[in-house]
C-alpha positions in Angstrom: 100.3 65.1 4.9 96.9 66.4 6.0 95.9 68.7 3.2 93.0 70.2 5.2 95.6 72.1 7.2 97.4 73.7 4.2 95.0 76.6 4.1 96.1 77.6 7.5 99.8 77.4 6.8 101.7 80.6 7.6 98.6 82.0 9.2 99.0 84.6 11.9 98.9 82.9 15.3 98.2 85.9 17.4 96.7 89.3 16.7 95.6 92.6 18.3 92.0 93.0 19.1 89.6 95.9 19.8 86.4 95.4 21.7 83.4 97.6 21.5 80.3 97.1 23.7 77.2 98.9 22.7 75.0 99.6 25.7 73.3 102.9 26.5 72.4 101.7 30.1 76.0 100.7 30.9 77.4 103.8 29.2 75.1 106.0 31.3 76.0 104.2 34.5 79.8 103.8 34.0 80.8 106.2 31.2 84.2 105.6 29.7 86.2 102.8 31.4 89.3 100.9 30.5 88.2 97.4 31.2 84.9 95.5 30.9 84.8 94.3 34.5 84.6 97.9 35.6 81.4 98.3 33.6 79.8 95.0 34.6 80.1 94.1 30.9 79.9 90.3 31.0 80.0 89.9 27.2 83.0 92.3 26.8 84.8 90.5 29.6 84.1 87.1 27.9 85.5 88.3 24.6 88.6 89.8 26.3 89.2 86.5 28.2 88.7 84.3 25.2 91.0 86.4 23.0 93.7 86.4 25.7 93.5 82.6 26.3 94.0 82.1 22.6 97.3 84.1 22.9 96.3 87.4 21.4 96.2 90.9 22.9 93.4 93.3 23.5 94.6 96.8 22.6 91.4 98.7 22.9 88.1 98.4 24.9 85.3 100.9 24.8 81.8 101.2 26.1 79.5 103.0 23.6 75.9 104.0 23.8 73.4 102.9 21.2 73.9 106.0 19.1 75.0 105.7 15.4 77.3 108.7 15.5 79.0 107.6 18.7 79.4 104.0 17.4 81.0 105.4 14.2 83.4 107.5 16.3 84.5 104.5 18.3 84.7 102.4 15.1 86.9 105.0 13.4 89.3 104.9 16.4 89.6 101.1 15.9 89.9 101.4 12.2 93.0 103.7 12.5 94.5 101.8 15.5 96.9 98.9 15.4 94.1 96.4 16.0 93.8 93.6 13.5 90.3 92.5 14.6 87.4 94.5 15.9 84.7 92.7 17.9 81.6 94.5 18.9 78.8 93.2 21.1 75.3 94.5 21.4 72.9 96.4 19.1 72.4 93.7 16.5 68.7 93.0 17.3 65.5 94.5 16.0 64.6 97.1 18.6 64.6 100.8 17.6 67.8 101.3 19.7 69.7 98.5 18.0 71.8 100.5 15.5 75.1 98.8 15.5 74.6 97.3 12.0 73.4 100.6 10.6 76.5 102.3 12.0 79.0 99.7 10.7 77.6 98.8 7.2 78.8 102.0 5.4 82.4 101.2 6.4 82.4 97.6 5.2 84.5 97.0 2.1 83.5 93.4 2.0 80.9 91.4 3.9 81.5 87.8 5.2 78.0 86.4 5.0 79.3 82.9 5.9 79.8 84.1 9.5 76.2 85.2 10.0 74.9 82.1 8.3 77.0 79.8 10.4 76.3 81.7 13.6 72.6 81.6 13.1 72.7 77.9 12.2 74.6 77.0 15.4 72.4 79.3 17.4 69.3 77.3 16.4 70.5 74.6 18.9 70.5 77.1 21.7 67.5 79.5 21.0 65.5 77.8 18.3 63.6 80.0 15.8 64.3 83.2 17.9 67.6 83.2 15.9 65.8 85.1 13.2 65.9 88.2 15.5 69.7 88.6 15.2 71.5 90.5 12.5 75.0 89.4 13.5 77.5 90.0 10.8 81.2 90.1 9.9 83.2 92.0 7.3 86.4 93.7 6.2 87.3 97.3 6.6 90.8 98.8 6.2 92.5 95.4 6.2 90.8 94.6 9.5 88.1 92.1 10.2 85.1 93.1 12.2 82.5 90.9 13.9 79.3 92.4 15.2 77.9 90.1 17.8 74.7 90.1 19.9 75.0 91.3 23.5 74.0 88.0 25.1 77.0 86.2 26.8 75.8 82.9 25.4 75.8 84.3 21.8 79.2 85.9 22.3 80.7 82.6 23.6 79.3 80.7 20.6 80.5 83.3 18.1 84.0 83.6 19.5 84.3 79.8 19.6 83.4 79.8 15.9 85.8 82.5 14.8 88.9 82.0 16.9 90.0 78.8 15.1 89.8 80.6 11.8 91.1 84.0 12.8 94.7 83.5 11.5 93.3 82.2 8.2 91.0 85.1 7.9 93.7 87.6 8.6 96.1 85.9 6.2 93.5 86.7 3.4 92.7 90.2 4.6 96.3 91.4 4.8 
């Protein structure tokens, strides 16, 4: 028997996902919308598609401006929803408007530093040393896992490819 697969035994195969896209310009242009394609949100649409292809369900999508209080409001909706996983995109860089990490950090019960480390390591192949500009992170809040991803579609694709194979295993430990 392949013992490397034992850690994934009885792991959840599908889950409910909430997607938050942080973008002031899109929020100002589109306001609140129900789906990422209505907001020309390439990264949000990519997350949605990859989650569905894997067999899971998107139960919430929200476009949020780069504003700490509004991000926290959106995060609280997700925290008290039936979502198992929250994936945010945007606002993880170093510009003054990048406040996603500051909004999320007070709510984390546990950080998952391995995600950020692996994401930055794998990103080196695509963007080189510019990887030091991202503060992508993952953690646990209210028995849910949250991933805060950069806004770039290439970064989102890489991150989702890294986490999807482990999602059931992560949720098994979180629950």
